[in-house]
C-alpha positions in Angstrom: -15.4 35.0 35.6 -11.7 34.4 34.8 -11.9 31.1 36.5 -14.8 30.1 34.2 -12.8 31.3 31.2 -9.7 29.3 32.4 -11.6 26.1 32.9 -13.3 26.4 29.4 -9.9 27.0 27.8 -8.4 23.9 29.5 -11.5 21.9 28.6 -11.1 23.0 24.9 -7.4 22.1 24.7 -8.0 18.7 26.1 -10.8 18.0 23.7 -8.6 19.0 20.7 -5.9 16.8 21.8 -8.3 13.9 22.2 -9.8 14.4 18.8 -6.3 14.6 17.2 -5.3 11.4 19.0 -8.4 9.5 17.8 -7.8 10.8 14.3 -4.3 9.5 14.2 -5.3 6.2 16.0 -7.6 5.4 13.1 -5.0 5.7 10.5 -1.8 3.5 10.0 1.3 2.7 7.8 1.6 -0.2 5.6 5.2 -1.2 4.7 5.6 -3.6 1.9 8.9 -5.6 1.0 9.2 -7.4 -2.3 11.9 -9.9 -2.9 13.1 -11.8 -5.9 14.3 -8.9 -8.1 16.6 -10.3 -10.6 17.4 -7.3 -12.6 18.3 -3.9 -11.2 16.8 -1.7 -14.0 13.5 0.2 -14.3 11.3 0.9 -11.2 9.2 -1.2 -8.8 5.6 0.1 -8.7 3.7 -0.6 -5.5 -0.2 -0.1 -5.6 -2.5 -0.1 -2.7 -6.1 -0.9 -3.5 -9.2 -0.2 -1.3 -11.6 -2.0 -3.8 -11.8 -5.0 -6.2 -12.4 -2.5 -9.2 -9.0 -2.2 -11.1 -7.1 -4.7 -8.9 -4.2 -5.9 -9.5 -3.0 -3.8 -12.6 -4.9 -0.6 -13.2 -2.7 2.3 -11.7 -5.5 4.9 -12.1 -7.8 2.9 -9.8 -5.3 2.3 -7.1 -6.0 4.1 -3.9 -2.3 4.9 -3.5 1.0 4.3 -5.4 4.7 4.4 -4.6 7.3 4.2 -7.4 10.8 2.9 -6.1 13.7 3.7 -8.5 16.6 2.8 -6.4 16.7 -0.9 -5.2 18.8 -4.0 -5.3 17.3 -7.6 -5.0 14.8 -6.2 -2.4 12.7 -3.1 -2.5 10.6 -1.5 0.1 7.7 1.0 0.2 5.6 2.6 2.8 2.0 3.8 2.5 1.6 6.4 5.1 -1.4 7.7 6.9 -3.7 5.0 5.5 -7.4 4.9 7.1 -8.1 1.6 8.9 -9.9 -0.8 6.5 -9.5 -3.5 3.9 -6.7 -3.4 1.2 -4.9 -5.5 -1.2 -1.3 -4.8 -2.5 -0.1 -5.4 -6.0 3.5 -4.8 -7.1 5.2 -5.0 -10.5 8.7 -4.5 -11.9 8.2 -1.8 -14.7 11.5 -2.8 -16.4 11.0 -0.5 -19.4 9.6 2.4 -17.2 6.4 2.7 -19.3 4.2 2.6 -16.2 2.2 -0.5 -17.3 2.6 -4.3 -16.8 3.7 -5.8 -20.1 1.7 -8.9 -20.9 1.9 -11.6 -23.7 -0.7 -12.3 -26.2 -2.8 -14.4 -23.8 -2.6 -11.7 -21.0 0.1 -13.3 -18.7 2.8 -10.8 -17.4 6.1 -10.6 -19.1 7.3 -8.3 -16.2 7.7 -9.7 -12.7 4.6 -9.2 -10.5 3.4 -9.9 -7.0 0.5 -9.3 -4.7 -0.5 -9.5 -1.0 -1.3 -13.1 0.2 -0.5 -14.4 -3.3 0.9 -18.0 -3.0 0.2 -19.5 -6.3 0.5 -18.6 -10.0 -2.5 -17.1 -11.6 -4.3 -13.9 -11.8 -4.8 -12.7 -8.2 -8.2 -11.6 -6.8 -8.9 -8.8 -4.6 -10.9 -11.2 -2.4 -7.9 -13.5 -2.1 -5.5 -10.7 -1.5 -7.3 -8.5 0.9 -5.9 -7.9 4.4 -7.1 -5.7 7.2 -5.4 -2.4 8.4 -6.3 -2.1 12.0 -3.2 -1.1 13.8 -0.6 1.8 13.4 2.1 -0.3 11.7 1.9 -3.5 9.5 4.4 -5.2 7.5 4.0 -7.2 4.3 6.5 -9.3 2.6 6.0 -10.9 -0.8 8.0 -12.4 -3.6 7.8 -11.6 -7.3 6.3 -14.3 -9.5 7.7 -14.8 -13.0 
């Protein structure tokens, strides 16, 4: 009887380790580095979106957000424990610390902005900026536009 209980205990422990390993294996970290910071004031706002709705600038619709208040000409943020899937990153330099992207009368940003996979001027679309997280660590580098 003691042998059976011992075998069941070992099987239970092995199963729980296996389950925990699978859980952590289906999540990863996304490290985003932005360059082209001209003014060292305000904060850099990093937003991670898992849907097109709200991308690229609606903070309340971002899946995760990171605010970086200490930076130089480069700023880095890490989104940790992110479930594998499709995402897009949007970043802006909130120079006046109001939590919003300032725009002019036609809607163009007055503060520096950037997004994953963005190579041209113009409003980024989620479809063009999306990337897949399917490994434990990925790094994204982008440059502010403006």
